N, C-alpha and C positions, 0 to 999 in steps of 0.2 A: 573308324574313329581315330583321330590323332590326339596324342597327349603332348604337351609342350612344357618343358621345365627349364626355367631361366633362359628364355629365348634371346633373340637378337637384341632386344631393347635393354636387357639386363636390369630390368626395373626393380627386381627384388632378389634377395639372397636366396640361392637354391636350397631346396631340401636335399639331404644326402641320398635319398632313394625314393622311388615310387614303386609301389607293389600292387599288382592285380592278382586276384585270387585264382587258385586252381591252375598253377603253372609249374614248369620245371624250375631249375635253379639258374640264376645269372649272377656273375661276380665281375666287378671291375676294379682294377688297381690303378693308382695314380690318377691320371686324367683319362683313363680308358672308359669305354661305354660297352656294356654287355646287354644284349636283348635276347630274350627267349620267348617264342610264341608268335602267333600271327598278329601282325600290326598293320593297319592300313587306315587311311591311304598314305600318311606321311609321318615320319619321325624326324624331329629336329633335335640336335644335340650341340651343346656348346662345351667344348673341352676346357672348361675352366676349373672343374673339380670332379672328383670321382662321382659317378652316378650309376645306378643300376635299376633296370626295369624288368619286371616279370609279366608276361602276357600268357593267357590261358592256353593249355593243351599243346605244349611244345616239348622239345628236348632241352639239353643243357647247352650253355654258351658261356665263354669267359674271354675277357680282353685284358691285355697287359697295358702298362702305362702308355697312353697315346693311341691305343688300338681300338678296333671295333669288332665285336663278335656277334653273330646273328644265328638264331635257330628258329626258323619259321619264315613266313612269307611277309615281305614288306613291299607295298606298292612303290614308295618313294622314301629315300633316306637323304636328309640334308644335315650335314655336319658343319658347325661353326667352331673353329678351333682358334682360341685367343693365344697368340704367341707372346712371350715376354717382350716388353717395350725395349727398343734399342736405346742405349745410353745417349743422352743429349751431347752434342758436340760442345767443346769449350770455345770461348768463355760462355758460361751459363749462369743464369740467376734463378734462384728458387725463392718464392715468396715475394711479397710486395713491400718495397721499402717506402716508408712515408715520404711524401714530397716535402721540399723545404718550406718552412713557414714564411708567410709574407714578412718582408723586412727582417729576414733572418740575420741575427747578429753573431758574428764570430767572437768567441770567448777564449779566455785563457785555457779552459779545459780542452779546447780543440788542439791547442799546441801541445799540451801534455799527452793527449791521446796519440798524437803522431810521433812523439818522441819515443819510439819503440825500444831504442837501445837503452838499457839500464845497467850502467857499469860495464858495458861491453857485452852483456848477455841479452839475447832476444827475449822480449816479454811476450809470451804466447797467449796469455789470458789477461784481460783487463776488465775492470768493473767500474761502471758509473753508478755511484750510490748517492742517494739524497731523497728528500721528501717529495711527495707528489707535486708536480707543477713547476719544478725547477728547470725542466727542459732536457732531461736525460735522453728521451727518445729522439728529440731533434738533434742533439749532439751526436748520438749514435748513427742516425741516418746521414748526417753530413759527412761523418767519417767514412761510412760504408760507401756512399756514392762517390766520394772523392777518390777512395782507393779503387773503386770500380772503373771510373772514367779517366783517371790520370795516373799513368804508370809511374810518374815521378813521385807520387805520394804513396809510399809503402811498397813500391815495386810491382804494382799491377796485380790483378786477380784473375785466376782461371774460373773460380766458382765463388759466388756470393749467395749465402743462404740467410734469409731473414725469417726468424721464428718468433711468433708471439708465445711467451713463456709463462703466461699468467696461471695456467693449470698444467698438470702432468699430461692430461689428454691432449691439450693444445701442443705441447712439446712433441709428443709422440706423432701427432698428425703432421707437424712441420717436418720432422725427421723422415717420416714415411713418404711424404711427397718428394723430398729430396732423394730418398732411396729409389723410388719408382723412376724418377726422371734421370738419375745419374748412374744407377748401378743395378738395373733389372730387378728392383724390389717387387715383391708380390703386392699388388694393390688391394687384394682381398684379406691381407693379414698385416695391418698397420704396425703391430709390435714387431713382427718379423722384418718388415720393410725398414723400420727404424734401426733395428740392429744391423741390417745389411748396410745401411748408410754409415753407421758408426764404424763398422769394420772397414768400409771403403776409405774412410778418412785416415785410418792408421797408416803410418809410413811403410812403404814396401821397397825393398832394395832393387827389384827388377822393373817396377812400374815407372812410368814417366811421372816426375814430381808434379803435384797439383798444388797451385798456390790458392788456398781457400781462406775465406773469412765467414764465420758463422756468428750471427748476432742473435742473442737470446734476449728479447725485449720484455721488460717488466717481469722478471723472475720473482714469483711471490713466495716461494718456499724452497729452501735448498733440498728438502726431502723429495721434491718433484723430480730432481735429477738423479735419484738413486737408480743405478743401472743404466743411466743415459748420459754419463759424463763423456764429453768429447775427448778423443785421444790427443796426446801431445804429439805434435808433428812439427819439425822445424820449418815446414813450408806452410803451416796453417796457423791461423789466429782466431781467437774467440773474444767476443766483446759481449758483456752482460750488463744490462741495466736493471736496477733493482732498488726498491725502497728499504730492503732489509739490510741490517747492520750486524747480523749474527756473526759470530766468529766462523761458523761453518761456511757462510757465504763469502765473507771478506778474505778467508783463507784460500779461495780458489785462484787468486791472482793478484795483480797489482791494483789497488783500490784508488780511484780518483773520486774524491768527494765533490759533488756538484752543489754549489750553493746558490744564493740569490744573485740577481744582478747587482753590480755596484751602482751607486747613485748615477754616475755618468752614463753607464750602460743603459739603465732604465730610461733615462731622459732621452738618450739617442734613439732607443727603440720606439718610444711613443712619438717622438718628433718625426721619425722616418715613416712610421706606419700611417700617421695622419697626413703627412705631406704627400704620400703616394695617392691620396684621394683629394688632393687640392686644398687641404686644411692647414692653415698656419695658426699655431696657438702660442700663447704666452709661455715662455720657458719657465717662469716662476710658477704658473698654474700647473704645468705638466710635472715639474719637480715636486710640488706639493701632492699631486695625485699619486705619483710614483711612491712617495713616502707613505701615504695612507694605504697603499696596496702592499706595502712591505717589500717592494722590489721583487715580487714573485713573478717570473716570466709568464706563467699561465694566466694570472690575474691581469697583467698588463695587456696580454693578447686579447682577452675577452673584453676588457675595458675599451681598448681601441676599436674592436668590432662593434661594440654598443654605440660608441660615439659616431662611428662612420654610418652605421645602419639607421640610427635614429636622428642624427643631426643635432643631438644634445650638445650643449656647451660643456666644457671641462668643469666650469664652476657648478653648473647644474648637476653634473654627474657626481661631483664631490658632495653636494648637498644630499643627493640620493644615498650615497654611502653613509653619510653621517646620520641619516634619519633612523633612529633606533626603533621606530615602529615598523620598519621594513626589514626583510631578510636579505641575505646576500644573494639569494636566487632572484630577487627583484632587479638586481643590477646586471643580470646576465643577458647577453644578446639572444635574439630569437634563433639565429643560425650561428652555430659555433664555428670559429675560424680554423683554418689549417687542418681540417679533418679531425678535429678533437672530438673525442667520444663523449666526454662528460662536461657539464657546466661546472664552474668553479666550486659551487656549494657541495657538489657530490664527489669532488676529486679525492677526498680522503675517506669516504664512507666505507669502502672495502677494507682499507687498512685498519680502520677502527674496529670493524667487525672481526678481522683476523686477530688484532691485538687482544680483543676480549676473549678469544678462545685459548690464548696462551696462559700458562699457569702464572698465578692463581686465577682461574677462569672467572670472568665476569667483573673484574675490578678495574680494567683499563678504562672503560667508558665513564663510570662515575668519577674516577680520578681525573680524567681529562676535563670533565665538567668543572672541577675545582680550579684547575690550571687556567681555564678559559676566562676566569673572573679576576685573575691577578696579573702582575706585571709580566708582559711577554719577554722582557729582557733579563729576567732573573728572579726565580722563586726559590728561597732556601728549602732544601729537602726537609728540614725539621718541620716546616709549616705543613707539608703534605703527608707527614707521618705522625702528626700530633694526635692527641686523643680525640678532639672533635672531628678531625679528618677520618680517623679510623671508624668512628661511629657512623659517619656519613657513608663510608664505603660498605659497611655491613648492612646498612638499611637500604641501600640502592644498588646492590649487586645485581648485575645483569643475569636473568635466569638462563641457566645452561643445564646440560645433562648432569653436571656435577652438583650444581646448587640451584635449587628451585626457589620460587618466590616465597618469602616468609621464613627462609632458613635463618635461624637465630645465631648461627655460628659466628663468633667474633672474628674480627680481622686484626692481625698483628702488624706491628711496624715493619716486620720482615715481609709480610704479604704486600704492603704498600710499596716497599722498595722494589719488589719483584714486578709489581704492576708498572712502576715507572720504567723498569728495564724493558718490559714488553712494549711500551709506547716508544721508547728510544729505539728499539730494534726495528720497529716499523717506520722510523723517521717521522713520527708524529710530534715528538719532542726531542730536545737535546738535553741529555742528563750528564752533566760534567761532574763525575764522581771524584775527580782530582781537585776540583775547585775548593776553596776554603769552606764554603757552606753547601757543597755538593749541589750546585745551582742547576735548576731546571729552567729551560727556555722553550718557548712555544711560539710559533708564528702567529701574528695577530689575526690572520684570516682563518687559520684553523680555530683560533679562539672564537671568532665571529660565527663560523659555521657551527661549532659546537653549541654556542649559546642559542643559535636559531633552532636547535632541535629540542630545547627544553620548554616545557609548559611554564606558564607564569608561576605556578606554585613550586615547580622544580627549581626554577631560576632563583626565586626568592629564598628558598630553603638552602640552596647551594651558596648563595651570597652570605647569608648569616653564618653558615658553617665556615666559609672562608674567613670571615671576620673573627669568629671564635678561634680558628686555627692560628691566625696571626697573633692574637693575644696570647695564646698558649705557647707560642714560640718566642715571645718577646721577653727578654730577661728583665728581672726587676732592676738590676744594676747594669747599665749599658756599657759593659767593659769593651765590647767589640763595636767600635763606631761604624765600621763598614756594614755589619749586620743590622745595626739600628737604621742606617740610611736605607738599606734594602727593604726593611720592613715598612718604613715610611712610604717608600715608593710603591710598594705593593698595596698599601692602604689607599693611596691616592688612586691607583688604577681600579681597585675594587669599588671605591666610592663613585668613580666616573661611570662604571657600567652597571651598577647594581640598582639604579633607579631609587625607588622608595623603600627597598628591602631593608636597608640599614636604619631606617627611621621607624619601623614598626616592630613591636608595639611602642618601643621607646628608642631614642637614639642609641646606637651601639657604642659601647665604651671605647672601641678602637678609634672612633672619630676624635675623641678627646686625647687618647694616648698619643696619637701621632703629633698633635700640636705640642704637648708637653715634651715629647722626645726632641722635637725641633729646637725648642728653647734650651733643653739640657745640653744639646750638642753645640750650643753657641749661636745658632741661627735665630737670633732673637727677633729680627725683623720678619722673617718667615713665620715664626711662631705667632707674632702679633697679627699678621695678615690672616693666618689660618683661623685664629679664634674670631677675628672680625667677620670673616665669611661664615663661619659656623654660627655665630650669634645671629646674623641676619637670617639664616635658614631656620634657626630655632624659634625666633620671634614669629616667623611666618607659619611654622608648623604647629608649635606648641603654645605660643603666646608669651607675653613679656614676663609673667609672674611664675612661670613653670620653674621648678628647682634647677633643671638642666640649663634653662636660659639664664637664670641668675648666676649659676656656677660658671657659665661661659663668660659672662660679663666680668666675673672675678679674674679669670685667666687672661682675658683681653687687657684688663687694666694692669695686671702684673707685667705682661710682656711689653706693654706700651712703655712702662717705666724702664724695663731692661733694655729697650731699644733706644733709650736716651731721653725720654720725656717724663722725667720724675714728677714735675708739677702736674702734668696731664694725668699721670697715674694717680696722684693724690686726689685730684678733683674727681676722677672716675670712681674711686673707692668711696669718696664722700657721698656721691650720688647713689652708689649701690647700697651704702649703709642705710640711707633713708628708706629704700624699697625693702630691704631685708627686715628692718625694724617693723615695717607695715605688714609684710607678708608672714614673717616667721616669728616676730617677737624679739625682745632684748636678750633672752638667755639661750636662744637656739645656737648650737655650735657654729653654724654658718655665719650667723650675725657676729659672733665673737671673732671668728676668723677674719671677717671683713674689717673689724676694728683693728685687729692685729696688723693687717697689711696697710690700712690707712695710716697708722702711726709710722710704719717703716718708710713709706714713700714720702711722708712729710719730712722725715729725717733726711732722706736722700735728696729732697728738694732744697735742703739747706737749714732746716729747723731741727737740729739735733736735740736741743733742750726740750722742745715741744714733743718730739718723738718719745723721749725718755719719760716725760710726764704722762702722755697718753698710754704708753705701755705699762707704766706702774698702775694706772687706773684699771687697765684691762686685766692685769695679774690678779687684782683683788676679786674681780668677777669670775675669773677662771678658777681660782681656788675655791670659791663658793659653789660654782656650778659643777665643775669637773673633778675637783680634788687635786691634791699636790702632786700625784704621780702620773697624771694623765699626760700623754705626749704633747698635747696642745699647751698645757700649763708649763711644761718644761721648755717648750719653744718660746713661750712668752718671757720666761726668765732669761733665756738666751738673748732675745732681742733687747730686753731691758739692760742687760750687762753691756751689750754692744753700744747702745745709744748713750749710756752713761759715759763710756769711753770717748765716743765721738763728741760728746758735749764738754770734754776736757778732763774727765776723771779716769785716766788710764789705769792708775793703781786700783781704784774701785772696780773697774771693769775686770781686771785680772783676778781680783779676789772673788768677784761674783762668778766668773767662769770656773774658777777652781771649785767653788761650792757646787755649782751645777754639774761639773764633771763627776763628782762623788755620787750624786743622785742618778745621773744617766748610766753610770756603770752599774749601779744597783738595779735600776728598772729595765734598762735595755741591753746591758751586756757590753763587753769591750769592743766587739766588732761591728756594732750597729752603726750605720752611716751617721746618725745624729751624734753618737758618742765621739766618733772620729772628728766630726765637724767642731764639736765643743773643744776637743784637744787643739784643733787648728786655731781657733779663736783665742784660747788661753795662751798659746805660744805667741801669737801676734801681739796681744796686749801686754804680755810680759816684756816684749821688745819695746813697745811704745812707752812702757813705764820706765825704760832705761836699761833693761837687762838684755842687750842684743845677743850676748854669748849664750845666755840661757834660752832665748828664743831659737837660736840656731840649733842648739842641742835638742830642744823639744821637737823641732821640725824634722830633724834627722831621725829621731825615734818614731815619729808619726809616719814618716816615709816608709820605714820598714813594715809597719802594719798595713798601710794602704797598698803597698805592693802585694802583700799576702792576700788581703781581702778583695781588692778591686782589680789588681793586675797592673802592669806597667803603662798601659795605654789609656786607662780611664782618665777622663778630664780632671777628676779630683786628685788623682795621683800626680798628674802634671802640675796642678795648682800647688800641691805640697812641695814639689821640686822648685817651683817658682819662688815660693816664700822662703824655702831653705836657702836658695841662692841669694835672695835679697838680704836676709838677716846675717848671712856670712859676710856680705859686703859691709853691712852696718857694724859688724863686729870688728872691722878693720881690714878685711881681705878683699879689696876692690878688684884686684886682678883675678882672684879665684871666683868672685861673683860673676865677672864678665865671662870667664871660661864656662862656668856652669850654665849661664843663660845662653851661650852659643850652642852648647850641647842640647839644652832643652829646646831651642828653636828648631833644630833638626827634627826632633821627635814631634813637635807641634805641627810643623809643616806636613809631616808624613801622616799623622793621625787626624788632625783637625782641619788641615788645609790652610791655604795662605790668608784667607779672609776671616777666619774665626777670631772672635774677640780675644781668646786666650793667646793665639798666635801673635796678634797685634800687640797685646800687652807685653808679651815676651820680647818682641822687638824693641818696645819702648824701654824696658828695663835693661836690655843688652846695651842699647845706645847710652843710657845714663851711666852704667857702670864702666863702660869704655871711657867715657869722659872723666869719671872719677878716678880711673886708673891712669889718667894722664893724657888721653887722646881727645882733647876738646874739639878739634877740627873734625875728627872722625865721628864724634857724637853728633855734631851739628849736621853733617852730611846724612847720617843715618836717620835723624829726626825729620829732615827735609823729605827723604824718601818715604818715611812712615806717614807723614802728613798727607802726601798724595793718595796713599791707599786708604787712610781713614776718611778723607773727604769723599772718596768714591764709595766706600762701604757704609759709612755711618752718617755722612752728610755734615754740613759745616757747623751745625749747632749742637751736635752731640757732645756731652761733657768730655768724652775721651778725645774727640777732635780738638776741643779747646785746650785740653791738657797738653796735647802734642804741640800745639802752637806755643804754649808757655815754655815747654822744654826746649823747643827749637830756638826761641828767642834767648833763653838763658845760655845755651851752649854757644850760640853765636857771640854773645857777649864774652864768654869765657875764652873763646878762640881769638878775641882781640877786637871785636866790632861792638864796642859799648854803645855807640850812637845807634847802630842798627838794632841792638837789643832793646834800647829805650823806645824806639819807634814801634817795634813789633809789640811790645807790652802795651803801649798806648792804644794801638789798634785792637789788641785783645781785650783791653778793659772795656772798650765801647761795646763789644759783642757780649762780654760776660754781664755787663749791666743790663743789656737787652734781654738775654736769655735767662739769666739766673736771678737778676735783681740786685739791688745795692748792698743787701745785708748777707748775701750768701758767703760762706767762708772763702770760696774760690775767688769771688769778686774782691773781697778784702785783701786776700793774699796777692792778687794781681796789682792792686794799688800800692801795696808795700814794695813789691819787687820793682815796679815801675819807678818808684821814687829812688830805689837803690841804683838802678842803672842810669837814671838821669844824673845822679851824682857821679857815677863812674865815668860818664861821658863828659863831665866837666861842668855840669849845671848844679853846682853846690847850693846855690840859692834856692 
């Protein structure tokens, strides 16, 4: 009988010994074979490892390393001895380098990779880092193959080793293969063969230098390289591709961040890929598609493959992407291009899984779900660490060995920040902790993929949480105008992708807040349009008489007036009042508020006396319904004082504001915005009543408090500086006023932007005070430039545009062109009659000034 252990086919790992009972002793050392006993007819041995066999009724036998000892009779002995593999001759490649992608595009990172000299020092280890799908592997493959095939690029190579580094076992296997092929490594012991390879790479003074390159592709964890670090060798280079941005990884060598395609690169890639298959497409369509795919190389490659395989038009594919009833997987080609392993929708799944295991475990995935619903270009950190966000994270924590479902442990803001760090380290987000608001950015396709994994209930709950988080981070006083703009942009993004979630069970407050914020920031036209769209949606969803629908009509009418249509605002409030009386009754607070605004816009439309009368009537009802100290009653007193002043009683207005200030200090306190506004108006009407110096002094005192309460960049602080400069000029210091307005303009441009009404008003006053300071020609030039911008921003019929035409005509006259001034005022009068009517104060003023300039031009009759 013959026994065979690990024979010629080497199909299985050998047992270390085979024993037959009732025999003598047999021992083998190293690769020796010892046999004792009778054995027949054949014995086969492969000297790959120590083996020992005992056969019945024999003596003793022993064999040293590589030898054979026998005690007993054997008919036939066959020995197969595996000798160590001879090292491969150079040049030699280990592992498979991915082939170049179709229409491969050379990028700036390629040049940086090949610029090996860094300040005269050879860079031995380089890293390509970036999110999944940006093309790190393709860049590494291009670099490796160029170095392999072209000696002019990097000096040529003797050995190229490509290792898939996604797990430690894969790294060991790659090193072991290199060890077997290059330096007699033991194929039966991968760990030992890997160490043999690493030792072989180390520099040796007596050996022939080997120019080697080792590529570790897709390193998932720096811990996987513990004990497997490649040695430093002046003749060797290491290139690592990884999504990780941990300090441990980035500290291994020079880091090259691989980003998205530039717009031109993305367009060139799509154009060339489709042209290779005989398709010519519109550059505009391709550019739009590239933008919708976020210029991500992997997405562009799979989109091109889909278009080629299906024959779909670019427009049709864009419609497919835009269809929110479909997932991103529905836009994937049946066969992935360029040997890609995963469709786009799965490109980040392993990274998300790994991020969820990092401390604090289980928070990365639910936090990514919140980022997936907000603006990809910038989410303030405070939104994602707000109380609603923390509650969401605690309730939706991914089950792990540390935290099981139902674990009630709360989540802290620090935990949320650490979860952001985990997502950043895996290149799933960019978390710029040095930015003013510690901005979080996330690619739009990672957002889409994340949303696709949510159930409808999960999606809607996350959307409402995101809305709550935005409101929680939204300051009551928008001192930081950049933050306010960012919050508005995030609200728009959330509303776009949330479907009906923000409308159930009622419209979310954030939808109204963003419109008010737009208006408060001076974007009055955008505020008007926002509330117009919101009103249309509310009528459709809730009906015309729902309180939210009526409230939106109120806001729409207000911002219509702020955008320049005072008469239209008054008409809209009159119509709204009819419906509120019918639905709510005469004493409802909302009805009274509508009367309040109707009176104001009648005054703005030119009927100051009528506004004062209507406000006085409203005050009687508010005192009866709400009492004397209610904020709305105080607001009515405020407007009554203002319209009395506008109707011609400046002294009475100042007296009324002084009385109101006493009550607002008592009821609201000195730092309340309404108290500060009352001080503002009191100072203005003191000036209008003839006390310009007192007005300037009061505004200087108010500025100190507004700087303290609101900060230097708040619009109301800038308004106070505006009025302070104005009243200093009226008090006799025209040059000082011009200087103050010039300084204010710099800050308005920085904080508000060039088209904000406050910026345009500052330019208006700067031009006026320059004229009053003696530079009439400069004032006329400045007003001509301002008119161009006001026509563009506000349109030809806005009151501010008409006022600019009036000032331009006046200063042209002052600069010596009396006839031109008369002509301009005549043209202006025609438009003011049409827009404002014959009895509006501005129309009457224009008639008066026109008469004056006709006289100055020589038409005394």
